[in-house]
C-alpha positions in Angstrom: -75.6 -35.7 2.5 -72.3 -33.8 3.7 -74.1 -30.5 2.8 -74.5 -29.6 6.8 -78.0 -30.6 6.4 -79.7 -32.3 9.7 -82.5 -34.6 8.1 -85.5 -34.8 10.7 -84.5 -37.7 11.9 -81.5 -36.9 13.2 -83.1 -33.9 14.5 -86.0 -35.9 16.4 -82.4 -38.1 18.1 -80.8 -34.7 19.3 -83.3 -33.6 20.8 -84.1 -36.3 23.0 -80.4 -36.9 23.6 -80.5 -32.6 24.3 -82.8 -33.4 26.9 -81.7 -34.1 30.3 -84.7 -36.4 32.1 -88.5 -36.4 32.1 -89.8 -35.0 35.4 -93.8 -35.1 36.1 -95.3 -32.6 38.3 -98.9 -32.2 39.8 -98.9 -28.7 40.7 -101.4 -27.4 43.4 -102.4 -24.6 43.8 -101.7 -24.1 40.4 -98.5 -22.5 39.8 -96.8 -23.2 42.8 -93.8 -24.7 40.8 -93.6 -21.9 38.3 -90.1 -20.7 39.4 -88.6 -24.4 39.5 -90.6 -25.4 36.3 -89.1 -22.4 34.3 -85.4 -23.0 35.2 -85.7 -26.9 34.9 -86.9 -25.9 31.5 -84.1 -23.8 30.8 -82.2 -26.2 31.7 -83.1 -28.7 29.0 -85.2 -31.2 31.3 -88.2 -32.0 29.9 -91.1 -31.5 31.8 -94.8 -32.3 31.8 -97.2 -30.5 34.7 -100.6 -31.6 35.4 -103.3 -30.3 37.8 -105.3 -33.7 39.0 -104.4 -36.6 40.1 -105.9 -38.9 37.4 -104.2 -36.9 34.9 -100.7 -37.5 36.8 -102.0 -41.3 36.5 -102.2 -41.2 33.1 -99.2 -39.1 32.3 -97.5 -41.7 34.3 -98.8 -44.9 32.4 -98.2 -43.3 29.3 -94.8 -41.0 29.4 -93.1 -43.3 31.9 -91.3 -39.8 33.7 -88.4 -40.6 35.9 -89.1 -38.2 38.5 -92.0 -37.1 39.8 -92.4 -33.9 41.7 -95.9 -33.5 43.7 -97.8 -31.4 46.0 -98.6 -33.5 49.3 -101.1 -30.7 50.1 -103.6 -31.9 47.6 -107.3 -31.9 48.1 -108.1 -35.5 46.1 -105.5 -37.9 47.9 -103.4 -37.4 51.0 -99.4 -37.6 50.5 -99.1 -41.4 51.7 -102.2 -41.9 49.2 -100.2 -40.4 46.4 -97.4 -42.3 47.1 -99.0 -45.8 47.2 -101.3 -45.3 43.7 -98.6 -44.1 42.1 -95.4 -46.5 43.0 -98.7 -49.1 42.0 -98.6 -48.2 38.5 -94.9 -47.5 38.0 -91.8 -47.5 40.3 -90.9 -43.8 40.2 -89.1 -41.5 42.5 -91.0 -39.2 44.0 -90.7 -35.5 45.8 -93.4 -34.3 48.0 -93.9 -30.4 48.7 -96.1 -30.1 52.0 -97.1 -27.3 53.5 -97.3 -29.4 57.0 -97.1 -32.8 58.1 -98.3 -34.8 61.2 -95.7 -36.9 62.8 -97.6 -40.6 61.6 -97.9 -38.8 58.3 -94.3 -37.4 57.9 -93.5 -41.4 59.2 -95.4 -43.0 56.3 -93.9 -40.9 53.5 -90.6 -41.6 55.3 -91.0 -45.3 55.6 -92.2 -45.5 51.7 -90.0 -46.4 48.9 -91.1 -44.5 46.3 -90.6 -40.9 48.5 -87.0 -40.2 48.3 -87.5 -36.4 49.2 -89.6 -34.3 51.5 -89.7 -30.6 51.3 -91.9 -27.6 52.8 -93.5 -24.8 51.5 -92.1 -22.1 51.0 -89.9 -23.9 48.1 -86.2 -23.1 48.4 -86.0 -23.5 44.5 -82.1 -23.4 44.5 -81.9 -26.3 47.3 -84.7 -28.4 44.7 -82.9 -27.7 41.9 -79.4 -28.7 43.6 -81.4 -32.1 44.6 -82.8 -32.5 41.3 -79.7 -32.5 39.5 -78.1 -35.2 42.1 -80.6 -37.1 41.0 -80.2 -37.1 37.3 -76.6 -37.6 37.0 -75.1 -40.8 35.9 
């Protein structure tokens, strides 16, 4: 045992402990979060990317991510509908990324308990990355 070899059990423990957190992305249009996802993976975040709303709901129930970053411009659901349906399954914080939003939509999103950040396109990757890092600080 003192030969410096790490067993599979310890390797799995190390891998799990080295991850800084699990972030789920609802990516629309596909590829719109590529730069942010790449930087998060470099910083050892566990990143899960899905391209349909139904897939996101499945992952929320099976993987229990700590944060959802979603396009609020998704054609299947509006930003407020997305927040409500996700929140009804798991109390997970959400950062929404929008192209535009009317006053009523902004008000609904700001009042929703799951929505902790609203960002507009084009995405300022450095600013959003900084906010994510602050979210995961102990």
